[in-house]
CHARMM-style PDB file with segment names, atoms N, HN, CA, C and O in Angstrom:
ATOM      1  N   MET     1      56.497 -73.274  56.151  1.00  0.00      PROA
ATOM      2  CA  MET     1      56.837 -74.712  56.082  1.00  0.00      PROA
ATOM      3  C   MET     1      57.957 -75.057  57.048  1.00  0.00      PROA
ATOM      4  O   MET     1      58.803 -74.225  57.378  1.00  0.00      PROA
ATOM      5  N   GLN     2      57.939 -76.296  57.486  1.00  0.00      PROA
ATOM      6  HN  GLN     2      57.252 -76.971  57.218  1.00  0.00      PROA
ATOM      7  CA  GLN     2      59.019 -76.729  58.370  1.00  0.00      PROA
ATOM      8  C   GLN     2      60.162 -77.259  57.510  1.00  0.00      PROA
ATOM      9  O   GLN     2      60.177 -78.425  57.117  1.00  0.00      PROA
ATOM     10  N   TRP     3      61.113 -76.380  57.230  1.00  0.00      PROA
ATOM     11  HN  TRP     3      61.101 -75.433  57.550  1.00  0.00      PROA
ATOM     12  CA  TRP     3      62.200 -76.757  56.315  1.00  0.00      PROA
ATOM     13  C   TRP     3      63.112 -77.801  56.932  1.00  0.00      PROA
ATOM     14  O   TRP     3      63.641 -78.666  56.235  1.00  0.00      PROA
ATOM     15  N   LYS     4      63.296 -77.713  58.264  1.00  0.00      PROA
ATOM     16  HN  LYS     4      62.866 -77.010  58.830  1.00  0.00      PROA
ATOM     17  CA  LYS     4      64.169 -78.680  58.921  1.00  0.00      PROA
ATOM     18  C   LYS     4      63.617 -80.085  58.735  1.00  0.00      PROA
ATOM     19  O   LYS     4      64.337 -81.013  58.366  1.00  0.00      PROA
ATOM     20  N   LYS     5      62.321 -80.216  59.000  1.00  0.00      PROA
ATOM     21  HN  LYS     5      61.736 -79.462  59.300  1.00  0.00      PROA
ATOM     22  CA  LYS     5      61.678 -81.523  58.880  1.00  0.00      PROA
ATOM     23  C   LYS     5      61.754 -82.016  57.430  1.00  0.00      PROA
ATOM     24  O   LYS     5      62.038 -83.185  57.169  1.00  0.00      PROA
ATOM     25  N   MET     6      61.491 -81.093  56.494  1.00  0.00      PROA
ATOM     26  HN  MET     6      61.260 -80.144  56.706  1.00  0.00      PROA
ATOM     27  CA  MET     6      61.554 -81.454  55.081  1.00  0.00      PROA
ATOM     28  C   MET     6      62.929 -81.987  54.714  1.00  0.00      PROA
ATOM     29  O   MET     6      63.060 -83.004  54.034  1.00  0.00      PROA
ATOM     30  N   ARG     7      63.965 -81.266  55.187  1.00  0.00      PROA
ATOM     31  HN  ARG     7      63.858 -80.439  55.740  1.00  0.00      PROA
ATOM     32  CA  ARG     7      65.319 -81.665  54.825  1.00  0.00      PROA
ATOM     33  C   ARG     7      65.649 -83.038  55.382  1.00  0.00      PROA
ATOM     34  O   ARG     7      66.296 -83.846  54.716  1.00  0.00      PROA
ATOM     35  N   GLN     8      65.201 -83.302  56.614  1.00  0.00      PROA
ATOM     36  HN  GLN     8      64.676 -82.645  57.155  1.00  0.00      PROA
ATOM     37  CA  GLN     8      65.450 -84.619  57.196  1.00  0.00      PROA
ATOM     38  C   GLN     8      64.793 -85.698  56.338  1.00  0.00      PROA
ATOM     39  O   GLN     8      65.406 -86.723  56.040  1.00  0.00      PROA
ATOM     40  N   MET     9      63.539 -85.458  55.944  1.00  0.00      PROA
ATOM     41  HN  MET     9      63.041 -84.625  56.186  1.00  0.00      PROA
ATOM     42  CA  MET     9      62.821 -86.431  55.123  1.00  0.00      PROA
ATOM     43  C   MET     9      63.523 -86.631  53.793  1.00  0.00      PROA
ATOM     44  O   MET     9      63.766 -87.760  53.366  1.00  0.00      PROA
ATOM     45  N   PHE    10      63.850 -85.509  53.135  1.00  0.00      PROA
ATOM     46  HN  PHE    10      63.653 -84.591  53.481  1.00  0.00      PROA
ATOM     47  CA  PHE    10      64.423 -85.599  51.800  1.00  0.00      PROA
ATOM     48  C   PHE    10      65.776 -86.292  51.800  1.00  0.00      PROA
ATOM     49  O   PHE    10      66.142 -86.944  50.823  1.00  0.00      PROA
ATOM     50  N   GLY    11      66.522 -86.152  52.893  1.00  0.00      PROA
ATOM     51  HN  GLY    11      66.224 -85.622  53.687  1.00  0.00      PROA
ATOM     52  CA  GLY    11      67.828 -86.792  52.962  1.00  0.00      PROA
ATOM     53  C   GLY    11      67.712 -88.300  52.873  1.00  0.00      PROA
ATOM     54  O   GLY    11      68.578 -88.957  52.295  1.00  0.00      PROA
ATOM     55  N   LYS    12      66.645 -88.859  53.442  1.00  0.00      PROA
ATOM     56  HN  LYS    12      65.941 -88.325  53.912  1.00  0.00      PROA
ATOM     57  CA  LYS    12      66.502 -90.308  53.459  1.00  0.00      PROA
ATOM     58  C   LYS    12      65.686 -90.831  52.285  1.00  0.00      PROA
ATOM     59  O   LYS    12      65.685 -92.029  52.001  1.00  0.00      PROA
ATOM     60  N   MET    13      64.981 -89.910  51.594  1.00  0.00      PROA
ATOM     61  HN  MET    13      64.981 -88.937  51.824  1.00  0.00      PROA
ATOM     62  CA  MET    13      64.066 -90.341  50.544  1.00  0.00      PROA
ATOM     63  C   MET    13      64.772 -90.699  49.253  1.00  0.00      PROA
ATOM     64  O   MET    13      65.632 -89.942  48.801  1.00  0.00      PROA
ATOM     65  N   PRO    14      64.437 -91.836  48.638  1.00  0.00      PROA
ATOM     66  CA  PRO    14      64.849 -92.107  47.262  1.00  0.00      PROA
ATOM     67  C   PRO    14      64.051 -91.216  46.300  1.00  0.00      PROA
ATOM     68  O   PRO    14      63.056 -90.612  46.700  1.00  0.00      PROA
ATOM     69  N   MET    15      64.481 -91.133  45.044  1.00  0.00      PROA
ATOM     70  HN  MET    15      65.290 -91.624  44.719  1.00  0.00      PROA
ATOM     71  CA  MET    15      63.930 -90.132  44.154  1.00  0.00      PROA
ATOM     72  C   MET    15      62.455 -90.352  43.836  1.00  0.00      PROA
ATOM     73  O   MET    15      61.679 -89.396  43.853  1.00  0.00      PROA
ATOM     74  N   ARG    16      62.053 -91.580  43.548  1.00  0.00      PROA
ATOM     75  HN  ARG    16      62.684 -92.356  43.534  1.00  0.00      PROA
ATOM     76  CA  ARG    16      60.704 -91.770  43.029  1.00  0.00      PROA
ATOM     77  C   ARG    16      59.689 -92.154  44.093  1.00  0.00      PROA
ATOM     78  O   ARG    16      58.614 -92.663  43.776  1.00  0.00      PROA
ATOM     79  N   THR    17      60.027 -91.913  45.357  1.00  0.00      PROA
ATOM     80  HN  THR    17      60.901 -91.500  45.615  1.00  0.00      PROA
ATOM     81  CA  THR    17      59.051 -92.158  46.412  1.00  0.00      PROA
ATOM     82  C   THR    17      57.999 -91.059  46.368  1.00  0.00      PROA
ATOM     83  O   THR    17      58.340 -89.894  46.163  1.00  0.00      PROA
ATOM     84  N   PRO    18      56.737 -91.399  46.552  1.00  0.00      PROA
ATOM     85  CA  PRO    18      55.713 -90.360  46.629  1.00  0.00      PROA
ATOM     86  C   PRO    18      55.989 -89.424  47.801  1.00  0.00      PROA
ATOM     87  O   PRO    18      56.387 -89.877  48.874  1.00  0.00      PROA
ATOM     88  N   ILE    19      55.783 -88.129  47.606  1.00  0.00      PROA
ATOM     89  HN  ILE    19      55.461 -87.761  46.734  1.00  0.00      PROA
ATOM     90  CA  ILE    19      56.142 -87.137  48.612  1.00  0.00      PROA
ATOM     91  C   ILE    19      55.112 -87.126  49.737  1.00  0.00      PROA
ATOM     92  O   ILE    19      53.925 -86.929  49.479  1.00  0.00      PROA
ATOM     93  N   PRO    20      55.541 -87.331  50.974  1.00  0.00      PROA
ATOM     94  CA  PRO    20      54.620 -87.218  52.104  1.00  0.00      PROA
ATOM     95  C   PRO    20      54.236 -85.753  52.319  1.00  0.00      PROA
ATOM     96  O   PRO    20      55.086 -84.871  52.195  1.00  0.00      PROA
ATOM     97  N   ARG    21      52.988 -85.485  52.636  1.00  0.00      PROA
ATOM     98  HN  ARG    21      52.298 -86.201  52.737  1.00  0.00      PROA
ATOM     99  CA  ARG    21      52.547 -84.097  52.760  1.00  0.00      PROA
ATOM    100  C   ARG    21      52.867 -83.542  54.139  1.00  0.00      PROA
ATOM    101  O   ARG    21      52.446 -84.093  55.156  1.00  0.00      PROA
ATOM    102  N   VAL    22      53.613 -82.450  54.161  1.00  0.00      PROA
ATOM    103  HN  VAL    22      53.955 -82.002  53.335  1.00  0.00      PROA
ATOM    104  CA  VAL    22      53.903 -81.770  55.416  1.00  0.00      PROA
ATOM    105  C   VAL    22      52.669 -80.969  55.827  1.00  0.00      PROA
ATOM    106  O   VAL    22      52.183 -81.082  56.953  1.00  0.00      PROA
ATOM    107  N   LYS    23      52.173 -80.158  54.889  1.00  0.00      PROA
ATOM    108  HN  LYS    23      52.568 -80.066  53.975  1.00  0.00      PROA
ATOM    109  CA  LYS    23      50.896 -79.476  55.106  1.00  0.00      PROA
ATOM    110  C   LYS    23      50.012 -79.819  53.916  1.00  0.00      PROA
ATOM    111  O   LYS    23      50.495 -79.957  52.793  1.00  0.00      PROA
ATOM    112  N   SER    24      48.720 -79.954  54.168  1.00  0.00      PROA
ATOM    113  HN  SER    24      48.328 -79.842  55.081  1.00  0.00      PROA
ATOM    114  CA  SER    24      47.833 -80.297  53.062  1.00  0.00      PROA
ATOM    115  C   SER    24      47.380 -79.022  52.359  1.00  0.00      PROA
ATOM    116  O   SER    24      46.192 -78.703  52.335  1.00  0.00      PROA
ATOM    117  N   GLN    25      48.339 -78.300  51.789  1.00  0.00      PROA
ATOM    118  HN  GLN    25      49.305 -78.560  51.808  1.00  0.00      PROA
ATOM    119  CA  GLN    25      48.018 -77.082  51.049  1.00  0.00      PROA
ATOM    120  C   GLN    25      48.679 -77.148  49.689  1.00  0.00      PROA
ATOM    121  O   GLN    25      49.699 -77.812  49.505  1.00  0.00      PROA
ATOM    122  N   GLU    26      48.076 -76.444  48.735  1.00  0.00      PROA
ATOM    123  HN  GLU    26      47.247 -75.905  48.884  1.00  0.00      PROA
ATOM    124  CA  GLU    26      48.619 -76.498  47.379  1.00  0.00      PROA
ATOM    125  C   GLU    26      50.003 -75.871  47.313  1.00  0.00      PROA
ATOM    126  O   GLU    26      50.870 -76.345  46.580  1.00  0.00      PROA
ATOM    127  N   GLU    27      50.211 -74.791  48.088  1.00  0.00      PROA
ATOM    128  HN  GLU    27      49.507 -74.405  48.683  1.00  0.00      PROA
ATOM    129  CA  GLU    27      51.513 -74.123  48.013  1.00  0.00      PROA
ATOM    130  C   GLU    27      52.629 -75.062  48.420  1.00  0.00      PROA
ATOM    131  O   GLU    27      53.644 -75.184  47.734  1.00  0.00      PROA
ATOM    132  N   SER    28      52.422 -75.730  49.560  1.00  0.00      PROA
ATOM    133  HN  SER    28      51.598 -75.630  50.118  1.00  0.00      PROA
ATOM    134  CA  SER    28      53.500 -76.568  50.079  1.00  0.00      PROA
ATOM    135  C   SER    28      53.775 -77.708  49.103  1.00  0.00      PROA
ATOM    136  O   SER    28      54.928 -78.074  48.877  1.00  0.00      PROA
ATOM    137  N   ASN    29      52.706 -78.270  48.524  1.00  0.00      PROA
ATOM    138  HN  ASN    29      51.769 -77.973  48.707  1.00  0.00      PROA
ATOM    139  CA  ASN    29      52.899 -79.329  47.537  1.00  0.00      PROA
ATOM    140  C   ASN    29      53.677 -78.804  46.338  1.00  0.00      PROA
ATOM    141  O   ASN    29      54.564 -79.479  45.817  1.00  0.00      PROA
ATOM    142  N   HSD    30      53.334 -77.592  45.905  1.00  0.00      PROA
ATOM    143  HN  HSD    30      52.613 -77.044  46.328  1.00  0.00      PROA
ATOM    144  CA  HSD    30      54.034 -76.996  44.779  1.00  0.00      PROA
ATOM    145  C   HSD    30      55.503 -76.781  45.119  1.00  0.00      PROA
ATOM    146  O   HSD    30      56.389 -77.090  44.321  1.00  0.00      PROA
ATOM    147  N   LEU    31      55.754 -76.243  46.326  1.00  0.00      PROA
ATOM    148  HN  LEU    31      55.035 -75.992  46.974  1.00  0.00      PROA
ATOM    149  CA  LEU    31      57.132 -76.005  46.750  1.00  0.00      PROA
ATOM    150  C   LEU    31      57.917 -77.308  46.807  1.00  0.00      PROA
ATOM    151  O   LEU    31      59.078 -77.366  46.401  1.00  0.00      PROA
ATOM    152  N   LEU    32      57.265 -78.359  47.319  1.00  0.00      PROA
ATOM    153  HN  LEU    32      56.322 -78.312  47.649  1.00  0.00      PROA
ATOM    154  CA  LEU    32      57.929 -79.665  47.392  1.00  0.00      PROA
ATOM    155  C   LEU    32      58.282 -80.140  45.984  1.00  0.00      PROA
ATOM    156  O   LEU    32      59.388 -80.618  45.734  1.00  0.00      PROA
ATOM    157  N   ALA    33      57.322 -79.999  45.071  1.00  0.00      PROA
ATOM    158  HN  ALA    33      56.423 -79.611  45.274  1.00  0.00      PROA
ATOM    159  CA  ALA    33      57.554 -80.449  43.701  1.00  0.00      PROA
ATOM    160  C   ALA    33      58.702 -79.667  43.071  1.00  0.00      PROA
ATOM    161  O   ALA    33      59.565 -80.243  42.407  1.00  0.00      PROA
ATOM    162  N   VAL    34      58.707 -78.357  43.282  1.00  0.00      PROA
ATOM    163  HN  VAL    34      58.006 -77.890  43.821  1.00  0.00      PROA
ATOM    164  CA  VAL    34      59.770 -77.517  42.728  1.00  0.00      PROA
ATOM    165  C   VAL    34      61.123 -77.925  43.303  1.00  0.00      PROA
ATOM    166  O   VAL    34      62.115 -78.038  42.582  1.00  0.00      PROA
ATOM    167  N   ALA    35      61.141 -78.142  44.617  1.00  0.00      PROA
ATOM    168  HN  ALA    35      60.335 -78.049  45.203  1.00  0.00      PROA
ATOM    169  CA  ALA    35      62.399 -78.528  45.256  1.00  0.00      PROA
ATOM    170  C   ALA    35      62.886 -79.861  44.701  1.00  0.00      PROA
ATOM    171  O   ALA    35      64.081 -80.045  44.470  1.00  0.00      PROA
ATOM    172  N   MET    36      61.947 -80.797  44.485  1.00  0.00      PROA
ATOM    173  HN  MET    36      60.976 -80.647  44.673  1.00  0.00      PROA
ATOM    174  CA  MET    36      62.333 -82.115  43.985  1.00  0.00      PROA
ATOM    175  C   MET    36      62.883 -82.007  42.569  1.00  0.00      PROA
ATOM    176  O   MET    36      63.890 -82.638  42.248  1.00  0.00      PROA
ATOM    177  N   THR    37      62.227 -81.208  41.709  1.00  0.00      PROA
ATOM    178  HN  THR    37      61.409 -80.696  41.970  1.00  0.00      PROA
ATOM    179  CA  THR    37      62.681 -81.136  40.326  1.00  0.00      PROA
ATOM    180  C   THR    37      63.961 -80.328  40.210  1.00  0.00      PROA
ATOM    181  O   THR    37      64.771 -80.584  39.319  1.00  0.00      PROA
ATOM    182  N   ARG    38      64.164 -79.341  41.109  1.00  0.00      PROA
ATOM    183  HN  ARG    38      63.507 -79.133  41.833  1.00  0.00      PROA
ATOM    184  CA  ARG    38      65.337 -78.485  40.999  1.00  0.00      PROA
ATOM    185  C   ARG    38      66.608 -79.274  41.286  1.00  0.00      PROA
ATOM    186  O   ARG    38      67.589 -79.169  40.550  1.00  0.00      PROA
ATOM    187  N   ALA    39      66.588 -80.060  42.353  1.00  0.00      PROA
ATOM    188  HN  ALA    39      65.791 -80.145  42.951  1.00  0.00      PROA
ATOM    189  CA  ALA    39      67.777 -80.828  42.711  1.00  0.00      PROA
ATOM    190  C   ALA    39      67.373 -82.282  42.876  1.00  0.00      PROA
ATOM    191  O   ALA    39      66.632 -82.620  43.800  1.00  0.00      PROA
ATOM    192  N   ARG    40      67.855 -83.150  41.984  1.00  0.00      PROA
ATOM    193  HN  ARG    40      68.457 -82.876  41.234  1.00  0.00      PROA
ATOM    194  CA  ARG    40      67.435 -84.542  42.063  1.00  0.00      PROA
ATOM    195  C   ARG    40      68.469 -85.391  42.774  1.00  0.00      PROA
ATOM    196  O   ARG    40      69.599 -85.517  42.303  1.00  0.00      PROA
ATOM    197  N   PRO    41      68.094 -85.978  43.907  1.00  0.00      PROA
ATOM    198  CA  PRO    41      68.995 -86.926  44.554  1.00  0.00      PROA
ATOM    199  C   PRO    41      69.052 -88.217  43.745  1.00  0.00      PROA
ATOM    200  O   PRO    41      68.008 -88.723  43.333  1.00  0.00      PROA
ATOM    201  N   ARG    42      70.252 -88.766  43.504  1.00  0.00      PROA
ATOM    202  HN  ARG    42      71.100 -88.356  43.838  1.00  0.00      PROA
ATOM    203  CA  ARG    42      70.345 -89.954  42.656  1.00  0.00      PROA
ATOM    204  C   ARG    42      70.204 -91.232  43.455  1.00  0.00      PROA
ATOM    205  O   ARG    42      69.373 -92.085  43.142  1.00  0.00      PROA
ATOM    206  N   ARG    43      71.032 -91.362  44.505  1.00  0.00      PROA
ATOM    207  HN  ARG    43      71.707 -90.669  44.759  1.00  0.00      PROA
ATOM    208  CA  ARG    43      70.963 -92.594  45.282  1.00  0.00      PROA
ATOM    209  C   ARG    43      70.404 -92.324  46.671  1.00  0.00      PROA
ATOM    210  O   ARG    43      70.742 -93.018  47.631  1.00  0.00      PROA
ATOM    211  N   GLY    44      69.545 -91.310  46.774  1.00  0.00      PROA
ATOM    212  HN  GLY    44      69.271 -90.747  45.995  1.00  0.00      PROA
ATOM    213  CA  GLY    44      68.945 -91.007  48.066  1.00  0.00      PROA
ATOM    214  C   GLY    44      69.778 -90.046  48.901  1.00  0.00      PROA
ATOM    215  O   GLY    44      69.390 -89.700  50.016  1.00  0.00      PROA
ATOM    216  N   GLU    45      70.942 -89.603  48.364  1.00  0.00      PROA
ATOM    217  HN  GLU    45      71.257 -89.885  47.458  1.00  0.00      PROA
ATOM    218  CA  GLU    45      71.754 -88.672  49.146  1.00  0.00      PROA
ATOM    219  C   GLU    45      71.405 -87.244  48.740  1.00  0.00      PROA
ATOM    220  O   GLU    45      70.885 -87.014  47.647  1.00  0.00      PROA
ATOM    221  N   ARG    46      71.688 -86.292  49.614  1.00  0.00      PROA
ATOM    222  HN  ARG    46      72.110 -86.478  50.501  1.00  0.00      PROA
ATOM    223  CA  ARG    46      71.393 -84.907  49.292  1.00  0.00      PROA
ATOM    224  C   ARG    46      72.492 -84.325  48.423  1.00  0.00      PROA
ATOM    225  O   ARG    46      73.662 -84.377  48.800  1.00  0.00      PROA
ATOM    226  N   PRO    47      72.142 -83.771  47.262  1.00  0.00      PROA
ATOM    227  CA  PRO    47      73.147 -83.130  46.412  1.00  0.00      PROA
ATOM    228  C   PRO    47      73.633 -81.812  47.015  1.00  0.00      PROA
ATOM    229  O   PRO    47      73.039 -81.290  47.958  1.00  0.00      PROA
ATOM    230  N   LYS    48      74.733 -81.278  46.450  1.00  0.00      PROA
ATOM    231  HN  LYS    48      75.216 -81.701  45.684  1.00  0.00      PROA
ATOM    232  CA  LYS    48      75.342 -80.072  47.015  1.00  0.00      PROA
ATOM    233  C   LYS    48      74.458 -78.848  46.802  1.00  0.00      PROA
ATOM    234  O   LYS    48      74.432 -77.946  47.639  1.00  0.00      PROA
ATOM    235  N   ASN    49      73.741 -78.816  45.691  1.00  0.00      PROA
ATOM    236  HN  ASN    49      73.763 -79.549  45.011  1.00  0.00      PROA
ATOM    237  CA  ASN    49      72.965 -77.615  45.380  1.00  0.00      PROA
ATOM    238  C   ASN    49      71.548 -77.669  45.937  1.00  0.00      PROA
ATOM    239  O   ASN    49      70.663 -76.955  45.465  1.00  0.00      PROA
ATOM    240  N   TRP    50      71.332 -78.517  46.943  1.00  0.00      PROA
ATOM    241  HN  TRP    50      72.051 -79.097  47.326  1.00  0.00      PROA
ATOM    242  CA  TRP    50      70.002 -78.605  47.549  1.00  0.00      PROA
ATOM    243  C   TRP    50      69.649 -77.268  48.194  1.00  0.00      PROA
ATOM    244  O   TRP    50      70.464 -76.694  48.917  1.00  0.00      PROA
ATOM    245  N   PRO    51      68.432 -76.766  47.937  1.00  0.00      PROA
ATOM    246  CA  PRO    51      68.038 -75.471  48.509  1.00  0.00      PROA
ATOM    247  C   PRO    51      67.988 -75.531  50.025  1.00  0.00      PROA
ATOM    248  O   PRO    51      67.286 -76.364  50.598  1.00  0.00      PROA
ATOM    249  N   ARG    52      68.739 -74.640  50.677  1.00  0.00      PROA
ATOM    250  HN  ARG    52      69.310 -73.963  50.211  1.00  0.00      PROA
ATOM    251  CA  ARG    52      68.768 -74.662  52.141  1.00  0.00      PROA
ATOM    252  C   ARG    52      68.052 -73.444  52.684  1.00  0.00      PROA
ATOM    253  O   ARG    52      68.457 -72.310  52.430  1.00  0.00      PROA
ATOM    254  N   LYS    53      66.975 -73.685  53.440  1.00  0.00      PROA
ATOM    255  HN  LYS    53      66.646 -74.607  53.647  1.00  0.00      PROA
ATOM    256  CA  LYS    53      66.316 -72.580  54.131  1.00  0.00      PROA
ATOM    257  C   LYS    53      66.165 -72.986  55.576  1.00  0.00      PROA
ATOM    258  O   LYS    53      65.659 -74.067  55.879  1.00  0.00      PROA
ATOM    259  N   SER    54      66.607 -72.111  56.475  1.00  0.00      PROA
ATOM    260  HN  SER    54      67.018 -71.233  56.229  1.00  0.00      PROA
ATOM    261  CA  SER    54      66.433 -72.415  57.898  1.00  0.00      PROA
ATOM    262  C   SER    54      65.860 -71.194  58.597  1.00  0.00      PROA
ATOM    263  OT1 SER    54      65.631 -71.226  59.806  1.00  0.00      PROA
TER     264      SER     54
END
């Protein structure tokens, strides 16, 4: 997965926006869902405990 691209998207995304698909695969969707539930941005900002992979 392109984590850099994901992080850029997530930084600007509000919480309840539907997740845009980076890859149309079940794994990536699952990973996105896990990342979203693990750390919830409140006002669209990235929290401190956001998973960082580069």
